[in-house]
N, C-alpha and C positions, 0 to 999 in steps of 0.2 A: 801395678808395675813395680818391680823391685830393681833398684839401681845400686851397683857396687863400683867403687873406684878401684881400678886395676893397677894403674901406674901413672906417674906424672914426670914431666921434664920441663922445668921452668914454668911457663904459663900454660903449657899444653897438658891436658888430662885425657886419658883414655877411659871411657865408661863402658861397662857391660850392663845391658838391660835384659830383663827376662819377662817379656810381656805375656807369654802364654804358658800353657800347661801341657804342651805336646812334645816336651823334650827338646825344644829348640831354643837356643840362646841368640839374641840379637845384640850386636855391639856397634858402637860408633865412637868417634873421637877425632882428635887432631894430634899429629906428631910433626914437628918441624914445618908447620904451615900446610901440611898435607892433610886433608879431610878424608875420612873413610867411613864406610858403612858396610856391614857384613853379617853373616849368620854362621852359627856352629850347629849342625844338625845332630840328632841323637846318635848318628853313626860316627860322630866325631870328625866328620868332614867339614872343612871350612870353605865358605864361598864369599868372596868379596863382591858386593853389589855395586859399590861406587868408590872411586878414588879420584880426588880432584883438589885443586888449589883455589877453587872458587867458593860457591855457597856450600855451607855444611848441610848435608842431607840428613833426614831423620825418618823413621818409620812411624806411620800413623795408623791407629786402629780403625778398621772398617768392619762394622757389624752387620751380619746377615742372620736374623733370627737369634739362635743361641750361640752361633759360631763367630769368633773373632778372626778376621783376615787382616792382612797388613799391606799398606800401600807406601810406596815412595815414588817420587817423580824427579826426573831430570828436567832440563829446559824444554824438552819437546815430547817426552814420553812418560806415561803413567804406568807403573808396574803393580800387579797384584800378586801377593804371596798367600799361599794356603796356610792354615794353622800349623801345618807340619813344615813350613818353610819352602815349599816348592813353588816355582813360578808358574802361574796358571792363566794369566791374562795380561794384556797390555793395551794401552790406548795411546795413539800418537796424533799430534796435530797434523793438519792437512798441508804437507809440503815442508821442506827444510827451512823455508823463510819464516815460518810461524812458530811461536813459542807459547808456553804457559806462564803467565805473569802472576797469577794468584790462584789459590785453590782452597776448598773448604769441604769438609765431610759432615753431613747432617742428615738426620731422619726427618725429611720434610713432611712425610705423610703419616707419621706416628704409627707405622706398621711394623716396627722392629727392624726395618731394612734401611741402611744408610744409602744416601745418594751422594754423588761427587759433583761439586760445582767448580767450574773453571772459568777464569778470564783468560782469553787468548788474544794474541795480537802479533804484529810483525816483529821479527827479530831486530833488536836494537832500538825499538820504540820505547818511549817513556810510559805510554799508556796503551791499553788494549783496545779492542774494537768489538769483541763478541763475548757473550755469555753462553756456556755450554753446560748442560746438566746431564750426568750419566747415571744409568742404573746398571745393575749387574745381575745376570741370570745365566750363569755358565760362560758369559762373555760380556764385555761392555757394550752398551747400546745408548745412543743419544735419545733422550726423551724430551729434550728442549734445546734449541739452538736459535739464537737471535742476534742480529747485529745491533750493537750499541755504540757505533763509531762516533755519533754526534755527542755522546756523553763522556768520551775519553775515560772509560773505567780503568781503575788501577788496583782495586781490591774487592774481594767478595767474601762475605761471612754471613752467618745466620744468628738470630737471637729471638727471644720471646719478650718483646718490650712491654706488651700489655697484659701478660699473665694469663692468656686464654689457652695455654697448652699447645699452641701451634707456632712453628718457627716462621718468622719473617726473614726475607732475604735482604741483605743490605749491600748496596754497591757504593764503593767510594768512587766518586766521579770528579772530573775537572772540567768545569764549564761556567758560563755566565748564568744568571738567573734574572727573572723579571724585576725583582726588587733590589738586586745587587748586581748590576751589569758589568762585572769584571770577572776575568777568569780566575777561579779559585777552587780549591778542594771542597767537596760537599758530600755529606752522607745521605744517600737516598734509601728509602725503605719500600719493599714490595711484599704483597701477600702471594703465597703459592696456592693456586686453586685450579684443580682439574688439569694438571700438567701445563699451566700457563702462569705468568706472573702479572699481577695487577698493582698499579702504583698505590701505595699507602701514604707516603709522605715524601715530598720532593722539596724540602725546605730550602730557603735561600742560603743559610749558613748557620754556624754555631756562633757563640759570643765573640770569638776571636778567630783569626786565621789559625789553622791547625795542620800538623804534619802527618799524623796517623791517629787511628782510633780502634778500639776493641769493645767488646761487650762482656759483661759479667753481672751476675746477681749479687751485688755487694752487701745488701742488707737482709738477704734470705726471705724476701717477700714474694718470690715467684716471678718477679719481673726483672728483666735484665736492664742494667744501667749502661749508658754509653760513656766510655772514658777516653778522652782525647788529649793528645799532646798539643797544647796551644802556645802560641808565641805572643809575648808581651811587647808593648811599645819599647821597653828598655832593651829588648833583645834577649832577655831571659825567657825561660819556658816553664810552664806549669802543667800538671795533670788536672783536668777539669771533668767532673762527673756530671752526667745529665740523666734525668728520669723522664720517661714518657708520660705526658699529661693528656693524652687523648687527641690532641690537635698538633702536637709537636713536642720537642724536648725542652725541658726547663732545667737550668743549672741547679745542682743540689750541693755542691761543695768542690773545693779545689785544694791542691797541695801547696806547700811553700814553693817559692821560685828557685830554679836552678840555672846555672850558667848554660847548661844544655841538657836536653833529654833526648837521647839518641834512639831509643826503642822502648816498647812497652809490650808486656805479655802477661798471661795468667798462668800461675802455677797452683796446682790443686794440693791442698794439705788438709787431711782429715775430711775429705769430701766438701771442702769449702774453698772458693776461689780466692787466691792471694795475688794481688796486683804487684807486679815487679817491673821496674824500669831501669834502664842503663842510663845513669845520670852523671853529670859533670859538675863539680863544685870546686872552684879554685883550679888547681892543676891536677886534681884527682878524678879519675873516672871509675865508677863502681856500680854494682847492681844493688838497688835499694828496694825494699818491700814497703808497701803502704797498706794501711787499714782505713776503713770508712766508718766514721762514728755518727753518720746521719747529717752532719753539717760540713765536714771537710775530710779530705784525704790526708791522714796524718802519717808521718814517718814512723815505721815500726822499728823499735830499738833492737839492736843485736842482729839485724838481718842485712847489714851492708858488708861488702867485701870487694876488693878489686885491686887495682894496681895504679901506681903513679904514672902519668903519661909523660 
């Protein structure tokens, strides 16, 4: 994907992205607190897909064989665009009172065709109640749907934690556990087998209470590490990396503490995952990159930038 900066005004930057080779340009950005997403087709026609003052939307690549399609979602509806930028399919939650809280795109079957995983729930709720998995064959169809209301799921993602070449499904849940009988966030793991999910690990907790987590292969060994935003007793926060040890996760390194870590994501550079987090130190909030040396998550020099709060 190629990205160009088109213009900027104060802290607002408009980006143009060109993810495909079909003569279609996709663009997104923010102007005066208004977020927008749109396309410019090869006919030079412009189509705005989304304008809002809420969550900033983005296009995600959805692979079917050798073709790349593009997805974006609003609170209730998932839209699919063809490689040429035409709207070809949509999927909506059942009823206006239900929304999509979390989504993930992944090739669960290693067949070259992505699936779409969704956590859905009641509008206005902090947690979801169902996991839905969609396939696409000319239209969206549900290949899995199950209530997980007792788990209070809030996030879905996939990873290969054991290096066997198959993706596990991870649900971020909020519940008690047998050995830790308090309500807390926990990362559960499931295997995907014959269009069904089978529990792989439903551990009690990580080392500390955590706010969010992601997966990435930090050391290039073919196994994804879990990286969590954890809260210290002092009130500060750290990034803590964990590796799968066959029976659970074991801590393998953490970052220096920050006054706050608001979010975490992965940015790909030269086909290698780069951990980035929105951190606060003193009165300054900025985006910071981290590298993993096998023992700790170290601050990458020259990769911070931001604004004073």
